[in-house]
C-alpha positions as CSV (number, residue, x, y, z in Angstrom):
1,M,45.2,-41.2,15.2
2,A,42.8,-43.1,16.2
3,H,39.9,-41.0,17.6
4,V,38.8,-42.4,21.8
5,T,35.7,-41.6,22.9
6,S,34.6,-40.9,26.0
7,L,33.5,-44.3,26.4
8,E,36.5,-46.0,25.5
9,K,37.9,-44.6,28.4
10,V,36.2,-45.4,30.7
11,I,36.3,-49.4,29.4
12,T,39.7,-48.7,30.2
13,L,39.9,-47.5,33.1
14,L,38.0,-50.3,34.4
15,M,39.8,-52.5,32.7
16,L,43.1,-51.7,34.3
17,C,40.6,-51.8,37.9
18,T,39.9,-55.4,36.8
19,L,43.4,-56.1,36.0
20,F,44.8,-54.4,39.9
21,T,42.4,-56.3,42.1
22,G,42.6,-59.6,40.7
23,A,45.9,-59.1,42.1
24,N,43.9,-59.4,45.6
25,A,44.1,-63.5,46.1
26,N,47.4,-62.4,47.7
27,D,47.7,-62.7,51.5
28,Q,44.9,-60.2,52.5
29,E,47.3,-59.3,55.9
30,A,50.4,-58.3,53.8
31,Y,48.7,-56.8,50.5
32,D,45.7,-54.5,50.9
33,W,44.5,-53.7,48.2
34,A,41.8,-50.3,47.5
35,T,39.5,-49.7,44.4
36,A,37.3,-46.4,43.5
37,L,35.1,-45.0,41.4
38,T,33.0,-41.6,41.0
39,L,31.6,-40.6,39.4
40,E,29.9,-37.0,38.9
41,S,27.7,-34.5,37.3
42,I,27.8,-30.7,38.0
43,S,25.3,-28.0,37.0
44,N,24.9,-24.4,36.8
45,L,22.1,-23.9,37.3
46,E,22.5,-19.3,37.1
47,G,24.9,-16.8,37.3
48,G,28.4,-17.6,37.0
49,N,30.2,-17.8,33.2
50,K,26.8,-19.5,31.3
51,T,24.5,-22.5,32.4
52,G,24.9,-26.0,32.0
53,T,26.5,-29.3,32.7
54,R,29.4,-31.2,32.9
55,N,30.4,-34.4,34.0
56,L,33.3,-36.3,35.7
57,A,35.3,-39.5,36.5
58,N,37.8,-40.2,38.9
59,L,39.2,-43.9,39.8
60,D,41.7,-44.6,42.2
61,V,43.8,-47.9,42.8
62,S,46.2,-47.9,45.7
63,L,48.3,-51.1,47.5
64,A,49.6,-51.1,50.7
65,I,52.1,-53.4,51.5
66,D,53.1,-54.7,54.8
67,T,56.8,-56.2,54.3
68,Q,57.1,-57.8,57.7
69,S,53.7,-59.3,56.3
70,A,54.9,-59.9,53.5
71,G,58.1,-62.0,54.7
72,W,60.8,-59.7,53.7
73,W,61.6,-57.2,56.7
74,N,60.2,-55.0,59.8
75,N,58.7,-52.3,60.4
76,G,58.4,-51.1,56.4
77,T,55.4,-49.9,54.6
78,V,55.4,-49.6,50.4
79,F,52.6,-47.6,48.7
80,G,51.5,-47.1,45.0
81,Y,48.6,-45.1,44.1
82,L,47.1,-45.3,40.2
83,L,45.2,-42.3,39.9
84,G,42.2,-41.6,36.4
85,T,41.1,-38.9,35.7
86,Y,38.6,-37.6,33.0
87,G,35.6,-34.9,32.4
88,K,35.2,-31.1,31.6
89,P,36.4,-28.3,34.3
90,P,32.9,-27.4,36.3
91,S,34.3,-24.1,36.9
92,E,34.3,-23.1,33.5
93,L,30.4,-22.6,34.0
94,T,30.9,-21.6,37.3
95,G,33.4,-19.6,37.6
96,E,34.8,-20.2,40.4
97,F,38.1,-19.4,42.1
98,Q,37.9,-22.1,44.5
99,T,37.2,-25.5,42.5
100,L,33.7,-26.6,43.5
101,S,34.4,-30.0,42.9
102,N,38.0,-31.7,45.0
103,I,38.2,-34.2,41.4
104,E,38.2,-31.9,38.9
105,A,41.4,-32.6,36.4
106,Y,42.3,-32.2,33.1
107,D,42.3,-36.3,31.6
108,N,44.9,-38.3,32.7
109,L,46.3,-41.6,33.9
110,T,49.0,-41.1,36.0
111,L,51.0,-43.2,39.5
112,Y,50.3,-40.4,41.5
113,E,52.1,-42.1,44.7
114,V,54.4,-44.3,45.3
115,W,56.9,-44.4,48.2
116,Y,58.1,-46.4,50.9
117,Q,57.7,-45.6,54.8
118,H,59.7,-47.1,57.7
119,S,59.4,-46.8,61.2
120,F,61.3,-46.6,64.5
121,A,60.5,-46.7,67.7
122,D,57.2,-48.8,67.9
123,G,56.2,-46.0,65.4
124,A,56.5,-42.6,66.9
125,V,59.1,-42.5,64.0
126,K,58.1,-42.4,60.4
127,L,60.2,-41.8,57.8
128,L,59.4,-41.3,54.3
129,A,60.2,-40.9,50.8
130,G,58.6,-40.8,47.0
131,L,56.0,-39.0,45.1
132,H,53.4,-38.2,48.1
133,D,50.3,-36.2,48.6
134,Y,51.5,-33.0,50.2
135,N,47.0,-33.0,51.7
136,S,47.3,-36.3,53.0
137,T,48.7,-35.5,55.9
138,F,49.6,-31.6,55.9
139,Y,46.3,-29.2,56.3
140,S,44.2,-32.4,56.9
141,L,40.7,-31.9,58.4
142,E,38.8,-35.8,58.8
143,S,35.4,-34.6,59.5
144,A,36.1,-31.5,56.4
145,G,36.3,-34.5,53.8
146,L,32.5,-34.9,53.7
147,F,32.6,-31.8,51.3
148,T,33.3,-31.7,47.7
149,L,34.2,-27.9,48.1
150,S,38.2,-27.9,46.9
151,S,38.6,-25.7,50.1
152,F,37.9,-27.7,52.4
153,G,40.6,-30.0,51.4
154,I,43.0,-27.8,51.5
155,G,43.2,-23.9,51.4
156,P,43.5,-22.4,48.5
157,D,46.0,-19.5,49.4
158,V,48.1,-22.9,49.4
159,A,46.8,-24.3,46.5
160,Q,47.5,-21.4,44.2
161,V,51.7,-22.0,44.8
162,G,51.1,-25.4,43.2
163,P,52.6,-27.9,45.8
164,S,52.8,-31.8,45.7
165,I,48.7,-31.9,45.8
166,F,45.7,-33.4,43.3
167,P,47.0,-34.0,40.5
168,T,50.0,-34.0,40.4
169,T,52.5,-34.7,43.4
170,A,55.9,-34.8,43.4
171,A,59.2,-35.9,45.1
172,A,59.2,-35.9,48.4
173,I,60.9,-37.2,52.2
174,H,58.8,-37.0,54.6
175,L,59.3,-37.8,59.0
176,T,56.8,-38.4,61.3
177,L,57.0,-38.2,65.1
178,A,53.8,-39.1,66.9
179,H,54.0,-39.7,71.4
180,N,50.2,-40.1,72.5
181,D,47.6,-37.0,70.6
182,Q,50.9,-35.5,69.6
183,Y,52.8,-34.8,66.8
184,F,54.6,-33.3,64.5
185,L,55.2,-33.6,59.8
186,L,58.5,-32.1,58.0
187,A,58.8,-32.4,54.8
188,A,60.8,-31.4,51.6
189,Y,59.0,-31.6,48.5
190,D,60.1,-31.1,44.9
191,G,58.8,-27.7,44.4
192,I,57.4,-27.8,40.8
193,P,55.5,-31.4,40.7
194,G,55.5,-33.4,37.7
195,D,56.4,-31.7,33.7
196,P,54.2,-28.9,33.6
197,A,55.2,-29.0,29.9
198,H,53.9,-32.7,29.7
199,P,51.0,-32.6,31.8
200,R,49.4,-35.9,31.0
201,G,51.8,-39.7,32.4
202,T,53.6,-39.8,35.3
203,H,56.6,-37.3,34.9
204,V,59.8,-36.8,37.9
205,V,61.9,-33.8,36.5
206,L,64.7,-32.2,39.1
207,K,65.7,-29.4,38.3
208,K,67.5,-26.5,40.3
209,S,65.0,-23.9,38.8
210,D,62.3,-26.0,40.9
211,G,63.7,-26.1,44.1
212,I,62.2,-27.4,47.0
213,L,58.7,-26.7,48.9
214,T,59.3,-27.6,52.9
215,A,56.7,-28.1,55.3
216,M,55.6,-28.2,58.6
217,E,53.2,-29.2,60.9
218,L,52.6,-29.9,64.8
219,G,49.5,-30.2,66.7
220,L,47.3,-32.3,69.1
221,A,45.1,-35.0,67.6
222,Q,42.8,-38.3,68.6
223,E,41.1,-39.6,66.7
224,K,36.7,-39.1,66.6
225,N,37.8,-36.6,68.7
226,Y,39.7,-34.1,68.2
227,K,43.0,-32.4,66.2
228,F,44.3,-28.4,66.6
229,G,47.1,-28.2,64.1
230,V,49.1,-25.0,63.0
231,G,51.7,-25.6,59.9
232,G,53.8,-23.3,57.9
233,W,55.6,-23.9,54.1
234,E,57.9,-22.0,52.5
235,T,59.0,-22.5,48.2
236,S,62.3,-21.3,46.3
237,S,60.6,-22.6,43.1
238,E,61.4,-19.8,40.4
239,V,57.8,-19.3,38.9
240,E,56.0,-15.5,37.8
241,S,54.5,-13.6,40.4
242,P,50.7,-12.9,39.8
243,V,51.3,-9.7,41.5
244,D,54.3,-7.9,39.1
245,G,55.2,-10.2,36.7
246,N,58.5,-10.4,38.5
247,L,60.3,-13.5,38.8
248,L,59.5,-15.5,42.5
249,D,62.2,-17.7,43.8
250,E,61.3,-17.4,47.7
251,N,57.4,-17.6,48.7
252,R,55.5,-18.6,52.1
253,G,52.8,-19.1,54.3
254,Y,51.0,-20.4,57.5
255,Y,47.9,-21.6,58.5
256,L,46.1,-23.3,61.3
257,I,43.3,-26.1,61.6
258,G,41.0,-27.4,64.0
259,E,38.4,-30.0,64.2
260,K,36.0,-31.3,67.6
261,Y,33.4,-34.3,67.3
262,F,31.2,-32.5,70.3
263,T,29.5,-36.2,69.7
264,E,30.2,-39.4,68.0
265,N,27.7,-38.2,65.6
266,L,28.3,-33.8,65.7
267,A,31.6,-31.8,64.3
268,A,32.8,-28.6,63.9
269,F,36.1,-27.9,62.0
270,F,37.5,-24.1,60.9
271,Q,40.5,-23.4,58.9
272,Y,42.7,-20.3,58.8
273,S,45.4,-19.3,56.7
274,R,48.0,-16.7,54.7
275,A,50.2,-15.9,51.8
276,D,52.7,-13.4,51.7
277,T,50.4,-10.9,50.4
278,H,53.6,-9.0,48.2
279,K,54.2,-12.6,45.9
280,N,50.8,-14.1,45.5
281,Q,47.1,-13.5,44.6
282,L,45.5,-14.9,47.8
283,E,46.3,-13.6,50.8
284,V,43.6,-14.9,53.4
285,Y,41.6,-18.1,53.5
286,S,39.2,-18.9,55.8
287,G,36.6,-21.6,55.8
288,V,33.9,-23.4,58.6
289,G,31.6,-26.0,58.7
290,V,29.5,-28.5,60.6
291,T,28.9,-32.4,59.6
292,Y,26.3,-34.5,61.8
293,S,25.7,-37.7,61.0
294,E,23.2,-40.8,60.8
295,I,20.4,-38.9,60.6
296,W,18.0,-41.4,59.2
297,V,19.9,-43.9,57.9
298,D,23.1,-45.5,59.3
299,D,26.2,-43.8,57.5
300,D,24.4,-40.6,55.9
301,S,25.9,-37.4,56.7
302,V,25.1,-34.1,56.5
303,G,27.2,-30.9,56.4
304,I,26.9,-27.1,55.6
305,G,30.4,-25.3,55.0
306,Y,31.5,-21.3,54.2
307,A,34.8,-20.4,52.5
308,Q,36.5,-17.0,51.7
309,A,38.8,-16.4,49.7
310,K,40.0,-12.8,49.6
311,N,42.3,-11.3,47.2
312,G,45.8,-9.7,49.2
313,S,46.4,-5.5,48.8
314,A,49.0,-6.1,46.1
315,F,47.1,-7.9,43.8
316,L,44.5,-5.8,44.7
317,S,46.0,-2.4,43.6
318,A,47.2,-4.0,40.2
319,N,44.1,-5.1,39.6
320,P,41.9,-2.6,40.9
321,D,38.5,-3.8,39.3
322,L,38.8,-7.0,40.8
323,L,36.9,-7.3,43.9
324,A,38.2,-8.4,47.3
325,A,37.1,-11.8,48.0
326,E,35.3,-14.9,46.8
327,N,32.6,-17.0,48.3
328,I,30.9,-20.0,48.8
329,I,28.8,-21.9,50.9
330,E,28.5,-25.5,49.8
331,L,25.2,-27.9,51.5
332,T,26.4,-31.4,51.0
333,Y,24.3,-34.5,51.8
334,A,25.2,-37.7,51.1
335,R,24.1,-41.9,52.3
336,P,24.9,-45.4,50.7
337,L,22.4,-46.9,48.4
338,M,23.5,-50.0,48.9
339,D,26.2,-52.5,50.1
340,K,29.8,-50.7,48.3
341,L,27.7,-47.5,46.5
342,H,27.5,-44.3,47.8
343,L,25.6,-41.2,46.6
344,Q,26.0,-37.9,47.8
345,T,24.0,-34.6,46.7
346,S,26.3,-30.8,47.5
347,L,23.9,-27.6,46.5
348,Y,26.7,-24.6,45.8
349,Y,26.6,-21.0,46.2
350,V,28.8,-18.6,44.9
351,E,29.5,-15.2,45.7
352,N,31.6,-13.2,43.6
353,P,33.0,-15.8,41.3
354,S,37.2,-14.9,41.0
355,M,36.3,-11.9,42.0
356,N,34.6,-10.4,38.9
357,P,32.6,-8.1,39.5
358,V,31.0,-9.3,35.2
359,L,29.9,-12.4,36.7
360,D,26.8,-12.9,38.5
361,N,26.7,-14.6,41.6
362,S,26.7,-18.5,40.6
363,V,23.7,-21.4,41.6
364,A,25.4,-25.3,41.1
365,L,24.1,-28.1,42.2
366,G,26.3,-31.4,42.1
367,I,25.9,-35.3,42.1
368,R,28.0,-38.1,43.1
369,L,28.3,-41.7,42.6
370,Y,31.0,-43.7,44.8
371,I,31.9,-47.1,43.9
372,D,33.8,-49.2,45.6
373,L,35.2,-52.3,43.3
């Protein structure tokens, strides 16, 4: 078998990107293409497992089709999303549980999402079916999206059960109800996304042992003003318990999230969530952050966030040598360099990486380039 170099992988992804975006000559109202390449380098400066640098790449190619504009039928949206990931995990150096980079994943090229959504009652009711990212609607805060720490995207207490999130999604049925600033989300996902035995590529495997992850969230939201939501999840997947090694077929948790834009430029957010302490390693997660935009140039933003992941009492009883919590602070700044090119730098401080008393606190520096292709 021929050896494929890292450069060849990047070139292949760019060729696929060019191939897909070439269809942009179609009707702009019906076919909405989006293509972006993210390049990232994270250096562990001290502490953790060892110092060093790891590089990552992430390619996103998506197409949304408005069925009415395309001349097919009214009130429909077809969506497809090709995801390419590359690189070695920076967390192997820094040693944290919560994953500093939200694009850290094994090398892969996959059809990440493909779904159809139909709207009823002038958009107040939407029903979706297909491969869907749970975190694209659930547990989502716009202001927290500035940060690169994975926990600010979705709480690690939810992520630890392996839901339909980056980098592998699952088949789902998703209902959205909305009226004025009120919303309600209800969904059911295949309990184990993809095929764990074959992590690369796109796999839709439906087995009884996968169970179902059901999710609910309700709240109030007004874009660029506020959002407050409460949600919960329950899964019936047959998996090994991290607490005692027994087979689980029932697990659950809940969360509270919120954000507020105090001015056009100043926003703050919070996250709080819990999982069943008898069935999970992490029981409690708490996150807060503040962002400010338009500081020195148009479209720049600075933010500081704090995330704490706490082990459950049952897990600590079974693992008495571990510490209670891991704490991470991220200070980040993002700005445009030119049209379609953005730079972001993040400084991370990790206290008690992976709750391991042997590891020293870690200090890491991340640099990202976002390229709209």
